[in-house]
N, C-alpha and C positions, 0 to 999 in steps of 0.2 A: 711131501705135502705142499711145500712152496712151489715145486714144479707143477703140480696138479692145478694149483690156483692160477699160476701164470698161463697155463694152457687154456683154462676156462676163460680167463679174461681176453686172451688173444682170439679165442673162438668167437666171443661175443663182439669184440671190436671189429672183426672182419666179416661178421655174419652177413651184412648187407651186400658185400661184394658179389656173393654168389647169385644175387637176384638183380644185378644191375641191368641185365638184358631182358628181364621180365617186365611186362606192363605193370606199372605202379598205379593203383587206384585207391584213393583215400576212402577209408571206412570210418563210420561212427561206431565207437566202442563205448559201452556204458558199464561202469562199475556200480553195482547196487550196494545199498547200505548193508553192512554186516558181512559182505563177502570176504573170504579169506584168500591168502596167497594161492593156495592150490586151485580154488574155484576160478580165480582170475586168470591164472596161467593156463589152465585147461581150456578156458573159453578163448583165450588169445590163440592157442594152437588150433582149436576147432574152426575159428574164423579166418585162419590162414595168415595171421599177423606175426606169428613166430613159428619156428620149425619144431621146437622141442620144449614142452612145458617143464620138464624136469630141469633142464639147463637154465631156464628162466628163473625157476625157484632158487637154484643154487646161486645165481648171480644176484638176485634180490637179497638173499640171505647175506652174501659177502659184502654187499653195499649197505647193509643194515637198513634196508628199505621195505622189508616184508610187512611191516605194520603201518606204513606211511601212505599207502595208496588211498586216494580221496574219492568218495562216491561222486559220480557225475558222468558226463559224456565227453569223449575226446575224439579228435580227428587223428587217425593213425594210418600209416602207409605200410603195407606188407613189406617185410624185409628191412624195416628200420633197425639200426643197430641197437643192441640191448641197452647200452649206456644212455642213448637218447630216449629210448622207449621208457625206461624207468624214470628218467628225468621228467618226462611229460606226465606220467601217471601219478607222480607225487606233487605235481604242481596244481594250480587252480584249474578245475574243469571248465569246459566251455560255457555251461549255463547251469543255474540251480534248478532244482525240481519245482514243479508246480502242482499243487494239490487240486484235484478235480473230483467233485462229488457227482456220481451218477445215481440219482434217486430211484426208488423202486417203481416199476411199472412204466418206464420210459420205452418207447419204441426205438428201433435202430435209427430212424430218421431224427428223433429227438436227441438221441445220444450224439449223432453227427453234428447237430446244431450246437450242442454244448461244447464239443471239442473245438469246433470252429470259432465259437465265441471266445474260448480261452486261448485262441491263437496257437493251438497245438497241431491239429490236423484238419485239412480242408474236407468238406463233406464228400466230394467226389473221390478223394483219396481214401477216405474211410469206407465208402461203398465198394470201391475197387478191392480193398483189402478183404472185406467180407466175402466177396465172390472168389477171390484167389484162395483164401484159407479154406473155404467150404469145398473147393475142388482139389485141395492138396490131400491126396489119399494117405500119405504117410502121417501127416499131422492129424487128420480126422481119425485115423486108426489109433492115435495116441490117446484120444479121449473117447472112452467107451460110451459116454453119455450122448455123443452126437449122432443123429440119424445119418444114414448114408445117402438117402434119396432126397434131393432138393428140387426135383423136376417141377413140382407144382408151386414152388415158392419163387417169388420175384427176387431178382438180384439184391435189392435193397433190404429184403426181409430175411435173407440167408443168415443163419446163426442166431436169429432173433429168438429170445427165450433163454439163451445160454451165455449171454454177456452179463455177468453177475453184477448187480447194483451194489456199489460200495464207494468209499473215498479212495482214490488212487493218486499216486505220485508219479508224474511223467516228466521226462526231460523235454526241454523246449525243442530239441532236435529229433524228437521221437518220430516214428512212422506209423501209418495206419495199421500196418501188419503187426507192429510191436504192441500197439494198444489192444488190438483184437486178441492177440495171444495172451496178453496179461489178464484180460477179463475172462478168457476161457480157463486159464490156469486157476483163477480164483474160484470159478464155478466148480472146477475139479476138486479143489480143496474143501469147499463148503458142502458140496454134495458128496459126503464121505461114504465109506463102505457100509456103515450102519444104515444110512438112508437108502443106498442102492439095494441093500438086502431087503429092506421093507417094501420097496417098489416091486422087487421080484416076487416076494411072498404074496403081494396083493394080486398078482396075476396081470398087472398093468405094465405097460412099457414106459420108459423114461419120456418118450415123445408124448404119450397120452397124459402123463402126470404134469409135465411142464406146460403143455398146451392148455390143459384145464386150469392149472395154477395161474396162468396169465389172464384167463377170464375171471377167475375168482378175485385176482388182484384188483380189478376194476369194479367188482360188484359189491364189495364190502371192505371195511377197514379193520374191524375188530376180529381177533383170532377166533372166538367162538362162533361168530356169525359166519366166518369163512368156512369153518368146519361143517356147520349146518348146511350151507350152500353146496359144499363139496358132495355131501351125501345126496342132496336133491339132484344135482347134476349127474352123478354116477348112476343113480336110479333111472334117470331119463335115458342115459346112454345105453344102459343094460336092457331097457325095455324097448329100445328102438324109437324113442320119441325125440322130437326136435328139442334142442336145449333152450331155444328162444331166449338167448341172452342179449340184453340191450348193449352190453359191452362190445360184442362183436360187430353190431351195426354201427355203433359210435366209432369203432376202429375204421370201418369202411368210409364213414363220413369225414373222419379226421378231426372230429370235435366231440365233446361230451354233452349231448343234449339231455336235459333232465327228463324229457318225455318224448318218446318217438311217435311219429305219425304212422298211420297205416302204410302210406307210400314208402316211408323209410324201411319198413320191414319187408318190402317187396323188391328191394334193390338186388339185381341179379349178380351175386358174388358168392363164391364158395365160402367166404367168411361170414355169410349171412346165415346164422343158425336158426332163423325163423323159417327160411326156405329149405335149408338142407339139413338132413338128419346126420348126427354124428359130430365129430370134432372138425374144426376148420383145418385147412392145409398145414397150419403151423401156429405157434404161439403168436398172440397179438401184441405182446410187449415182452419185456424182460422182468419176470416176476421176482418178488422178494422170497427169502427163505421161509417167511411166515406163510405165504400163499402156497408154496411147494409142500410144506409140512401139512397144511390143511388138506391138500389134495391127496396126500398119502394117508392121513389119519382123519377121515370123515367122521363126523359125530352123528351116529344113527338117530333118525327122527321120523315122525309121521307127517311131516309137512310135504306139500306138493308144489307150493309156489311161494314167491316172496317179491317184495318191492322195496324200493328205497325212498323214504320220505324226503321232503325238502330240507329237513334238519340233519340228514345223513343217517337216520335211524333205519334199520332193516326190519320190515314188518313181514312176518311169516304167516302163511295160511295153510290149513289142513285140507281145504276143499277149494275147487274152482269158484264156487259161489261165494265163499268167504273172501277169496282173493279179489273178486269183482267188487264186492262191497268195500273192501279196503281201498281199492283204486278210486271209487267214487268219493271216499272220504278224504284221502290224502292227496288226490289229484284234482280236488274241487277247485274250480277257477274262482 
């Protein structure tokens, strides 16, 4: 037994020597809160920082360090001796985590602005990450909710709709790709099998549901109103009518006008649901779970139209005539 321990220690002590002639490149390695020794060692091996995760676990056990690894980010070099590696991982990490809240209904551009304001990731780095991840076939294949065709979507709009709004904790040395993947993983957790089965049962696709949910997100705030609007919009889509959603035109304009002009509704864009029948090329923001659930569970009704008053109240109409009367009342100058 003593001989085995000595052999293990000698292996780790001289492990770095086998890599002396290899190019050494520092990597950022993050230990997440709650990760155990096996998870840490497996990722160290996957990222090429150690050769054998099992031996690392044995060494950490022998050094009584298995429960001493601190969450955070570390600069590590492939081939570092195990003694030095363990010493680094039980020391103070490079930087603490920062909490960042991504609220419901933000566009990719708005998320990029938040990340840059928090001094985490620059906007262009974030947009580059969106483009790279959306073209990564292996990664896209991992998430069955992601559409495969992004040809009609601008680079800055790729993956929009699937970056789940939530409060995240990121390390200061994080990357745009790490942020994007963390948000996609969160979407994957929140949109669970039960929700995916409901979507399949409805005969809709995830793309259709998330795209409509992003529109509903901006049309109403209350859950019941959202479900009513979902039914109205699905009926229009099934009948081949234009959605005529103000939210999609405001998305084109880049601001939320309380009342659109006729000229606004004529803007030549595939996102203009006054001009083009059907859904826009993709989601117009990253919707909340509430909006997604509304799109999946529409509340059947006999309304045909709706509008939002200055107080935020949604006013529904059963006929176009009633809708026009409501507009003259609630939009009266």
